C-alpha positions in Angstrom: 188.1 73.0 48.7 190.8 74.9 50.3 192.1 73.3 53.5 193.4 74.7 56.0 196.5 74.0 58.5 196.2 75.7 62.2 198.9 76.7 65.1 198.4 78.4 68.3 201.0 80.2 70.0 201.8 81.5 73.5 203.5 84.6 74.3 204.2 85.5 78.1 204.4 89.2 78.5 206.8 90.2 81.8 208.1 93.3 80.4 208.0 95.9 77.5 210.5 94.4 75.1 208.6 90.8 74.7 206.3 93.0 72.9 209.1 93.1 70.2 209.4 89.5 70.6 205.9 89.1 69.8 205.8 91.2 67.4 208.8 89.4 65.5 207.5 86.1 66.0 204.4 86.5 64.3 206.0 88.2 61.7 208.3 85.4 60.6 204.8 83.4 60.9 203.2 85.7 58.5 206.5 85.2 56.2 205.6 81.9 55.9 201.7 82.3 55.0 200.4 82.0 58.8 197.4 84.8 59.2 196.2 85.3 63.2 192.6 84.6 63.2 192.0 85.3 66.5 194.2 86.6 70.0 193.0 86.5 73.5 194.4 88.5 76.4 195.1 86.1 79.8 196.7 87.0 82.9 200.1 85.6 81.7 200.3 86.9 78.1 198.8 86.3 74.9 197.2 83.7 73.4 197.1 84.0 69.0 195.4 81.6 66.9 197.0 81.1 63.4 195.8 79.4 60.1 197.4 79.0 56.5 195.9 77.3 53.2 198.0 74.1 52.8 199.6 73.2 49.7 197.2 70.2 48.6 194.5 73.0 48.6 196.2 75.0 45.9 196.9 72.4 43.8 192.7 71.9 43.5 192.3 68.2 45.4 188.8 68.4 46.1 187.5 71.0 44.3 
């Protein structure tokens, strides 16, 4: 069985350069195996919900 862990990131957006920061952070997480599964825009920025498969699930535990 696949097992996942989850993370939530909030990005405050006040100026154009903040989008570059958001992109950089998301790319860094992606390089570590995280995948954005949802994102929401709010009054003060964006919230991104991420997941990645845990190492335990790749070892075949519970399968």
